[in-house]
BALOBA-1460 file (C-alpha; in Angstrom, 3 decimals):
// residues 268
<rec num="1" residu="x" x="15.325" y="-22.605" z="6.240"/>
<rec num="2" residu="x" x="15.357" y="-19.248" z="4.554"/>
<rec num="3" residu="x" x="12.413" y="-16.977" z="5.241"/>
<rec num="4" residu="x" x="9.529" y="-16.826" z="2.825"/>
<rec num="5" residu="x" x="9.293" y="-13.763" z="0.631"/>
<rec num="6" residu="x" x="6.781" y="-10.972" z="0.570"/>
<rec num="7" residu="x" x="3.554" y="-12.637" z="-0.117"/>
<rec num="8" residu="x" x="1.554" y="-10.690" z="-2.657"/>
<rec num="9" residu="x" x="4.354" y="-10.669" z="-5.173"/>
<rec num="10" residu="x" x="4.031" y="-14.467" z="-5.302"/>
<rec num="11" residu="x" x="7.346" y="-14.349" z="-7.061"/>
<rec num="12" residu="x" x="9.394" y="-16.369" z="-4.604"/>
<rec num="13" residu="x" x="9.160" y="-19.696" z="-2.904"/>
<rec num="14" residu="x" x="10.770" y="-21.858" z="-0.227"/>
<rec num="15" residu="x" x="14.187" y="-22.683" z="-1.663"/>
<rec num="16" residu="x" x="15.334" y="-25.007" z="1.132"/>
<rec num="17" residu="x" x="14.274" y="-28.635" z="1.408"/>
<rec num="18" residu="x" x="11.642" y="-28.638" z="4.201"/>
<rec num="19" residu="x" x="12.490" y="-32.054" z="5.622"/>
<rec num="20" residu="x" x="15.377" y="-33.846" z="7.192"/>
<rec num="21" residu="x" x="16.939" y="-35.670" z="4.245"/>
<rec num="22" residu="x" x="15.906" y="-39.325" z="4.143"/>
<rec num="23" residu="x" x="17.756" y="-40.149" z="0.939"/>
<rec num="24" residu="x" x="19.438" y="-38.417" z="-1.964"/>
<rec num="25" residu="x" x="16.438" y="-38.546" z="-4.294"/>
<rec num="26" residu="x" x="13.894" y="-36.262" z="-2.529"/>
<rec num="27" residu="x" x="16.313" y="-33.337" z="-1.954"/>
<rec num="28" residu="x" x="17.565" y="-33.652" z="-5.530"/>
<rec num="29" residu="x" x="14.029" y="-33.670" z="-6.962"/>
<rec num="30" residu="x" x="13.047" y="-30.785" z="-4.721"/>
<rec num="31" residu="x" x="16.025" y="-28.763" z="-5.961"/>
<rec num="32" residu="x" x="15.161" y="-29.623" z="-9.572"/>
<rec num="33" residu="x" x="11.575" y="-28.392" z="-9.118"/>
<rec num="34" residu="x" x="12.902" y="-25.203" z="-7.509"/>
<rec num="35" residu="x" x="15.205" y="-24.602" z="-10.468"/>
<rec num="36" residu="x" x="12.367" y="-25.128" z="-12.953"/>
<rec num="37" residu="x" x="10.168" y="-22.697" z="-11.007"/>
<rec num="38" residu="x" x="12.916" y="-20.040" z="-10.918"/>
<rec num="39" residu="x" x="13.496" y="-20.399" z="-14.666"/>
<rec num="40" residu="x" x="9.760" y="-20.078" z="-15.367"/>
<rec num="41" residu="x" x="9.596" y="-16.983" z="-13.214"/>
<rec num="42" residu="x" x="12.499" y="-15.412" z="-15.116"/>
<rec num="43" residu="x" x="10.891" y="-15.891" z="-18.547"/>
<rec num="44" residu="x" x="7.332" y="-15.016" z="-17.516"/>
<rec num="45" residu="x" x="7.390" y="-11.370" z="-18.698"/>
<rec num="46" residu="x" x="8.718" y="-12.278" z="-22.155"/>
<rec num="47" residu="x" x="7.170" y="-15.717" z="-22.683"/>
<rec num="48" residu="x" x="4.058" y="-16.395" z="-20.557"/>
<rec num="49" residu="x" x="3.368" y="-19.699" z="-22.317"/>
<rec num="50" residu="x" x="6.823" y="-21.059" z="-21.500"/>
<rec num="51" residu="x" x="6.455" y="-19.812" z="-17.929"/>
<rec num="52" residu="x" x="3.116" y="-21.603" z="-17.615"/>
<rec num="53" residu="x" x="4.720" y="-24.858" z="-18.737"/>
<rec num="54" residu="x" x="7.542" y="-24.330" z="-16.256"/>
<rec num="55" residu="x" x="5.157" y="-23.681" z="-13.369"/>
<rec num="56" residu="x" x="3.260" y="-26.858" z="-14.256"/>
<rec num="57" residu="x" x="6.502" y="-28.850" z="-14.293"/>
<rec num="58" residu="x" x="7.548" y="-27.434" z="-10.908"/>
<rec num="59" residu="x" x="4.122" y="-28.295" z="-9.464"/>
<rec num="60" residu="x" x="4.477" y="-31.855" z="-10.758"/>
<rec num="61" residu="x" x="7.875" y="-32.123" z="-9.100"/>
<rec num="62" residu="x" x="6.684" y="-30.846" z="-5.737"/>
<rec num="63" residu="x" x="3.433" y="-32.822" z="-5.721"/>
<rec num="64" residu="x" x="5.328" y="-36.027" z="-6.496"/>
<rec num="65" residu="x" x="7.194" y="-35.556" z="-3.215"/>
<rec num="66" residu="x" x="3.826" y="-35.603" z="-1.455"/>
<rec num="67" residu="x" x="2.188" y="-38.386" z="-3.461"/>
<rec num="68" residu="x" x="5.148" y="-40.698" z="-4.076"/>
<rec num="69" residu="x" x="7.439" y="-40.059" z="-1.114"/>
<rec num="70" residu="x" x="4.872" y="-39.258" z="1.556"/>
<rec num="71" residu="x" x="6.562" y="-35.939" z="2.335"/>
<rec num="72" residu="x" x="4.283" y="-33.268" z="3.690"/>
<rec num="73" residu="x" x="4.932" y="-29.789" z="5.002"/>
<rec num="74" residu="x" x="3.357" y="-26.364" z="5.010"/>
<rec num="75" residu="x" x="6.311" y="-24.959" z="3.066"/>
<rec num="76" residu="x" x="5.941" y="-27.538" z="0.308"/>
<rec num="77" residu="x" x="2.219" y="-26.830" z="-0.102"/>
<rec num="78" residu="x" x="2.937" y="-23.102" z="0.018"/>
<rec num="79" residu="x" x="5.335" y="-23.523" z="-2.927"/>
<rec num="80" residu="x" x="2.701" y="-25.463" z="-4.853"/>
<rec num="81" residu="x" x="0.057" y="-22.837" z="-4.074"/>
<rec num="82" residu="x" x="2.267" y="-19.961" z="-5.257"/>
<rec num="83" residu="x" x="3.042" y="-21.741" z="-8.522"/>
<rec num="84" residu="x" x="-0.642" y="-22.426" z="-9.057"/>
<rec num="85" residu="x" x="-1.496" y="-18.782" z="-8.425"/>
<rec num="86" residu="x" x="1.120" y="-17.666" z="-10.941"/>
<rec num="87" residu="x" x="-0.229" y="-20.131" z="-13.512"/>
<rec num="88" residu="x" x="-3.781" y="-18.824" z="-13.032"/>
<rec num="89" residu="x" x="-5.185" y="-21.916" z="-11.308"/>
<rec num="90" residu="x" x="-7.019" y="-20.076" z="-8.533"/>
<rec num="91" residu="x" x="-9.130" y="-22.958" z="-7.224"/>
<rec num="92" residu="x" x="-6.255" y="-25.382" z="-6.782"/>
<rec num="93" residu="x" x="-4.069" y="-22.594" z="-5.380"/>
<rec num="94" residu="x" x="-6.601" y="-21.986" z="-2.622"/>
<rec num="95" residu="x" x="-6.761" y="-25.721" z="-1.940"/>
<rec num="96" residu="x" x="-2.973" y="-25.797" z="-1.534"/>
<rec num="97" residu="x" x="-2.969" y="-22.711" z="0.705"/>
<rec num="98" residu="x" x="-5.604" y="-24.403" z="2.873"/>
<rec num="99" residu="x" x="-3.430" y="-27.513" z="3.170"/>
<rec num="100" residu="x" x="-0.469" y="-25.358" z="4.162"/>
<rec num="101" residu="x" x="-2.627" y="-23.550" z="6.717"/>
<rec num="102" residu="x" x="-3.748" y="-26.832" z="8.262"/>
<rec num="103" residu="x" x="-0.138" y="-27.906" z="8.680"/>
<rec num="104" residu="x" x="1.013" y="-24.559" z="10.043"/>
<rec num="105" residu="x" x="-1.891" y="-22.748" z="11.768"/>
<rec num="106" residu="x" x="-0.921" y="-19.264" z="12.812"/>
<rec num="107" residu="x" x="1.554" y="-18.738" z="9.973"/>
<rec num="108" residu="x" x="0.868" y="-15.117" z="9.055"/>
<rec num="109" residu="x" x="2.276" y="-15.376" z="5.560"/>
<rec num="110" residu="x" x="0.143" y="-18.378" z="4.685"/>
<rec num="111" residu="x" x="-2.931" y="-16.684" z="6.162"/>
<rec num="112" residu="x" x="-2.251" y="-13.502" z="4.192"/>
<rec num="113" residu="x" x="-1.708" y="-15.471" z="0.985"/>
<rec num="114" residu="x" x="-4.962" y="-17.345" z="1.556"/>
<rec num="115" residu="x" x="-6.823" y="-14.095" z="2.210"/>
<rec num="116" residu="x" x="-5.399" y="-12.579" z="-0.972"/>
<rec num="117" residu="x" x="-6.341" y="-15.622" z="-3.055"/>
<rec num="118" residu="x" x="-9.848" y="-15.657" z="-1.602"/>
<rec num="119" residu="x" x="-10.272" y="-12.010" z="-2.606"/>
<rec num="120" residu="x" x="-9.839" y="-13.084" z="-6.239"/>
<rec num="121" residu="x" x="-12.755" y="-15.533" z="-6.170"/>
<rec num="122" residu="x" x="-15.495" y="-14.191" z="-8.447"/>
<rec num="123" residu="x" x="-18.401" y="-15.870" z="-6.632"/>
<rec num="124" residu="x" x="-18.916" y="-13.952" z="-3.403"/>
<rec num="125" residu="x" x="-20.597" y="-15.942" z="-0.641"/>
<rec num="126" residu="x" x="-21.242" y="-14.159" z="2.643"/>
<rec num="127" residu="x" x="-21.472" y="-16.163" z="5.833"/>
<rec num="128" residu="x" x="-24.588" y="-15.546" z="7.987"/>
<rec num="129" residu="x" x="-24.345" y="-12.981" z="10.780"/>
<rec num="130" residu="x" x="-24.162" y="-15.652" z="13.506"/>
<rec num="131" residu="x" x="-21.227" y="-17.313" z="11.764"/>
<rec num="132" residu="x" x="-19.436" y="-13.981" z="11.339"/>
<rec num="133" residu="x" x="-19.910" y="-13.277" z="15.038"/>
<rec num="134" residu="x" x="-18.455" y="-16.646" z="16.056"/>
<rec num="135" residu="x" x="-15.552" y="-16.144" z="13.643"/>
<rec num="136" residu="x" x="-14.858" y="-12.750" z="15.162"/>
<rec num="137" residu="x" x="-15.063" y="-14.199" z="18.674"/>
<rec num="138" residu="x" x="-12.802" y="-17.169" z="17.934"/>
<rec num="139" residu="x" x="-10.866" y="-15.822" z="14.973"/>
<rec num="140" residu="x" x="-7.726" y="-15.428" z="17.070"/>
<rec num="141" residu="x" x="-7.482" y="-19.183" z="17.535"/>
<rec num="142" residu="x" x="-5.786" y="-19.755" z="14.174"/>
<rec num="143" residu="x" x="-2.834" y="-17.658" z="15.329"/>
<rec num="144" residu="x" x="-2.303" y="-19.673" z="18.540"/>
<rec num="145" residu="x" x="-1.084" y="-23.264" z="18.490"/>
<rec num="146" residu="x" x="-3.452" y="-25.992" z="19.752"/>
<rec num="147" residu="x" x="-0.903" y="-26.968" z="22.420"/>
<rec num="148" residu="x" x="-0.850" y="-23.434" z="23.816"/>
<rec num="149" residu="x" x="-4.642" y="-23.199" z="23.755"/>
<rec num="150" residu="x" x="-4.928" y="-26.533" z="25.555"/>
<rec num="151" residu="x" x="-2.432" y="-25.370" z="28.166"/>
<rec num="152" residu="x" x="-4.334" y="-22.110" z="28.611"/>
<rec num="153" residu="x" x="-7.649" y="-23.919" z="29.050"/>
<rec num="154" residu="x" x="-6.125" y="-26.385" z="31.526"/>
<rec num="155" residu="x" x="-4.445" y="-23.598" z="33.482"/>
<rec num="156" residu="x" x="-7.605" y="-21.543" z="33.770"/>
<rec num="157" residu="x" x="-9.651" y="-24.583" z="34.782"/>
<rec num="158" residu="x" x="-7.011" y="-25.416" z="37.374"/>
<rec num="159" residu="x" x="-7.176" y="-21.880" z="38.703"/>
<rec num="160" residu="x" x="-10.947" y="-21.949" z="38.987"/>
<rec num="161" residu="x" x="-11.173" y="-25.335" z="40.683"/>
<rec num="162" residu="x" x="-8.150" y="-24.575" z="42.852"/>
<rec num="163" residu="x" x="-9.851" y="-21.494" z="44.228"/>
<rec num="164" residu="x" x="-13.016" y="-23.474" z="44.968"/>
<rec num="165" residu="x" x="-11.047" y="-26.198" z="46.759"/>
<rec num="166" residu="x" x="-9.087" y="-23.707" z="48.857"/>
<rec num="167" residu="x" x="-12.315" y="-22.021" z="49.889"/>
<rec num="168" residu="x" x="-13.684" y="-25.219" z="51.466"/>
<rec num="169" residu="x" x="-10.481" y="-26.062" z="53.313"/>
<rec num="170" residu="x" x="-10.126" y="-24.907" z="56.908"/>
<rec num="171" residu="x" x="-8.029" y="-21.808" z="57.296"/>
<rec num="172" residu="x" x="-8.193" y="-18.068" z="57.305"/>
<rec num="173" residu="x" x="-7.369" y="-17.521" z="53.640"/>
<rec num="174" residu="x" x="-10.484" y="-17.525" z="51.457"/>
<rec num="175" residu="x" x="-9.893" y="-16.340" z="47.899"/>
<rec num="176" residu="x" x="-12.913" y="-14.592" z="46.417"/>
<rec num="177" residu="x" x="-15.480" y="-16.613" z="44.478"/>
<rec num="178" residu="x" x="-15.131" y="-14.132" z="41.655"/>
<rec num="179" residu="x" x="-11.600" y="-15.407" z="41.009"/>
<rec num="180" residu="x" x="-12.943" y="-18.942" z="40.530"/>
<rec num="181" residu="x" x="-15.698" y="-17.656" z="38.266"/>
<rec num="182" residu="x" x="-13.149" y="-15.699" z="36.235"/>
<rec num="183" residu="x" x="-10.881" y="-18.710" z="35.747"/>
<rec num="184" residu="x" x="-13.694" y="-21.094" z="34.842"/>
<rec num="185" residu="x" x="-15.373" y="-18.533" z="32.615"/>
<rec num="186" residu="x" x="-12.217" y="-17.665" z="30.688"/>
<rec num="187" residu="x" x="-11.397" y="-21.360" z="30.238"/>
<rec num="188" residu="x" x="-14.463" y="-21.627" z="28.000"/>
<rec num="189" residu="x" x="-12.802" y="-19.482" z="25.311"/>
<rec num="190" residu="x" x="-9.751" y="-21.667" z="24.512"/>
<rec num="191" residu="x" x="-11.866" y="-24.793" z="25.079"/>
<rec num="192" residu="x" x="-14.413" y="-23.598" z="22.507"/>
<rec num="193" residu="x" x="-11.558" y="-22.807" z="20.134"/>
<rec num="194" residu="x" x="-10.263" y="-26.381" z="20.439"/>
<rec num="195" residu="x" x="-13.797" y="-27.667" z="19.824"/>
<rec num="196" residu="x" x="-13.937" y="-25.649" z="16.603"/>
<rec num="197" residu="x" x="-10.674" y="-27.243" z="15.484"/>
<rec num="198" residu="x" x="-11.972" y="-30.716" z="16.317"/>
<rec num="199" residu="x" x="-15.190" y="-30.201" z="14.362"/>
<rec num="200" residu="x" x="-13.244" y="-28.878" z="11.383"/>
<rec num="201" residu="x" x="-10.926" y="-31.893" z="11.468"/>
<rec num="202" residu="x" x="-13.923" y="-34.241" z="11.439"/>
<rec num="203" residu="x" x="-15.543" y="-32.474" z="8.477"/>
<rec num="204" residu="x" x="-14.468" y="-32.972" z="4.889"/>
<rec num="205" residu="x" x="-13.835" y="-29.740" z="3.019"/>
<rec num="206" residu="x" x="-13.264" y="-28.931" z="-0.616"/>
<rec num="207" residu="x" x="-12.791" y="-26.213" z="-3.220"/>
<rec num="208" residu="x" x="-14.330" y="-25.664" z="-6.650"/>
<rec num="209" residu="x" x="-11.513" y="-25.937" z="-9.223"/>
<rec num="210" residu="x" x="-13.369" y="-26.055" z="-12.557"/>
<rec num="211" residu="x" x="-13.895" y="-22.857" z="-14.507"/>
<rec num="212" residu="x" x="-17.658" y="-22.734" z="-14.045"/>
<rec num="213" residu="x" x="-19.720" y="-25.247" z="-12.097"/>
<rec num="214" residu="x" x="-23.509" y="-25.437" z="-12.125"/>
<rec num="215" residu="x" x="-24.654" y="-26.588" z="-8.703"/>
<rec num="216" residu="x" x="-27.673" y="-28.888" z="-8.893"/>
<rec num="217" residu="x" x="-30.675" y="-29.616" z="-6.699"/>
<rec num="218" residu="x" x="-29.891" y="-33.329" z="-6.969"/>
<rec num="219" residu="x" x="-27.117" y="-35.681" z="-8.109"/>
<rec num="220" residu="x" x="-27.869" y="-35.721" z="-11.823"/>
<rec num="221" residu="x" x="-27.449" y="-32.895" z="-14.307"/>
<rec num="222" residu="x" x="-29.998" y="-34.366" z="-16.719"/>
<rec num="223" residu="x" x="-32.792" y="-34.556" z="-14.135"/>
<rec num="224" residu="x" x="-32.251" y="-31.805" z="-11.578"/>
<rec num="225" residu="x" x="-32.375" y="-28.066" z="-12.121"/>
<rec num="226" residu="x" x="-29.668" y="-25.621" z="-11.151"/>
<rec num="227" residu="x" x="-29.631" y="-24.894" z="-7.441"/>
<rec num="228" residu="x" x="-28.496" y="-21.286" z="-7.864"/>
<rec num="229" residu="x" x="-28.983" y="-18.576" z="-10.435"/>
<rec num="230" residu="x" x="-25.288" y="-18.301" z="-11.271"/>
<rec num="231" residu="x" x="-22.639" y="-21.023" z="-11.570"/>
<rec num="232" residu="x" x="-19.895" y="-21.335" z="-8.979"/>
<rec num="233" residu="x" x="-16.442" y="-20.108" z="-9.952"/>
<rec num="234" residu="x" x="-12.991" y="-21.452" z="-9.007"/>
<rec num="235" residu="x" x="-12.045" y="-20.999" z="-5.375"/>
<rec num="236" residu="x" x="-15.479" y="-21.390" z="-3.778"/>
<rec num="237" residu="x" x="-15.046" y="-23.385" z="-0.569"/>
<rec num="238" residu="x" x="-17.524" y="-25.791" z="0.982"/>
<rec num="239" residu="x" x="-18.118" y="-28.544" z="3.521"/>
<rec num="240" residu="x" x="-19.027" y="-32.011" z="2.277"/>
<rec num="241" residu="x" x="-22.269" y="-33.450" z="3.634"/>
<rec num="242" residu="x" x="-22.635" y="-36.590" z="1.504"/>
<rec num="243" residu="x" x="-20.936" y="-38.557" z="-1.275"/>
<rec num="244" residu="x" x="-23.074" y="-40.274" z="-3.891"/>
<rec num="245" residu="x" x="-21.195" y="-41.913" z="-6.772"/>
<rec num="246" residu="x" x="-19.826" y="-39.042" z="-8.904"/>
<rec num="247" residu="x" x="-21.607" y="-36.295" z="-6.963"/>
<rec num="248" residu="x" x="-21.186" y="-34.552" z="-3.611"/>
<rec num="249" residu="x" x="-23.793" y="-32.803" z="-1.513"/>
<rec num="250" residu="x" x="-22.057" y="-29.714" z="-0.134"/>
<rec num="251" residu="x" x="-22.820" y="-26.772" z="2.128"/>
<rec num="252" residu="x" x="-21.543" y="-23.307" z="1.272"/>
<rec num="253" residu="x" x="-20.418" y="-20.705" z="3.780"/>
<rec num="254" residu="x" x="-23.858" y="-19.055" z="3.750"/>
<rec num="255" residu="x" x="-25.596" y="-22.321" z="4.664"/>
<rec num="256" residu="x" x="-27.015" y="-23.145" z="1.239"/>
<rec num="257" residu="x" x="-26.681" y="-26.731" z="0.035"/>
<rec num="258" residu="x" x="-26.332" y="-28.162" z="-3.460"/>
<rec num="259" residu="x" x="-24.899" y="-31.084" z="-5.421"/>
<rec num="260" residu="x" x="-21.594" y="-30.682" z="-7.278"/>
<rec num="261" residu="x" x="-19.915" y="-33.035" z="-9.778"/>
<rec num="262" residu="x" x="-16.881" y="-34.692" z="-8.160"/>
<rec num="263" residu="x" x="-14.662" y="-33.983" z="-11.173"/>
<rec num="264" residu="x" x="-15.144" y="-30.213" z="-10.760"/>
<rec num="265" residu="x" x="-13.897" y="-29.978" z="-7.187"/>
<rec num="266" residu="x" x="-10.801" y="-30.827" z="-5.151"/>
<rec num="267" residu="x" x="-11.122" y="-32.270" z="-1.653"/>
<rec num="268" residu="x" x="-8.655" y="-31.355" z="1.072"/>
């Protein structure tokens, strides 16, 4: 597979089919979507409207591979996200970058693209200090695969318990207790990182995709007042707490909760 291009240009995409070919149709449709995207990119400076139509057609082609053929890869979602960014659909672009990130944690280009897209979100929501501290402490975990983190945690636990076992066995060699404490103590870090991943996998997340969404204090716009002074703009991320018919109770990064209409958001 050819390498992905420089990220902030958002002018390139993954040109190779990201799966082992199962049949002729998926690779052909993937190539057709790629060709449409490249043509849209070429005409964008002179004809933005035609480019927008081309990006939409390419997105339809790529998303059909996911929806109809069950094909799923970080590269495919990265293509979709780039096309959405170029067509001005910030909320859905962030949703696609998040899907790509889930499938390929530690991919620097995806992480950088996601960071760039998030910087364009008009509604700024700051996480509380405690959350920022935990993110700083465990932020490295997204760059290390779960398998490696599990191996690291197991190895450090083995070191700690191994030292303790050797110390109670008869013999002259007695490794220091501090070595056991070091191994067991350090094992907490990758173990906590895996716990963060597990919690995230068990929690439903979403992104605001509508142009302007008024969050409500309850699940009815005719009865309940706005939860916040300003509406939420595309790209705002949240965790889902509860579904209720056409509404979702969500929690923002700063801990505030509100109800959002289901048709204004996209779940991951």
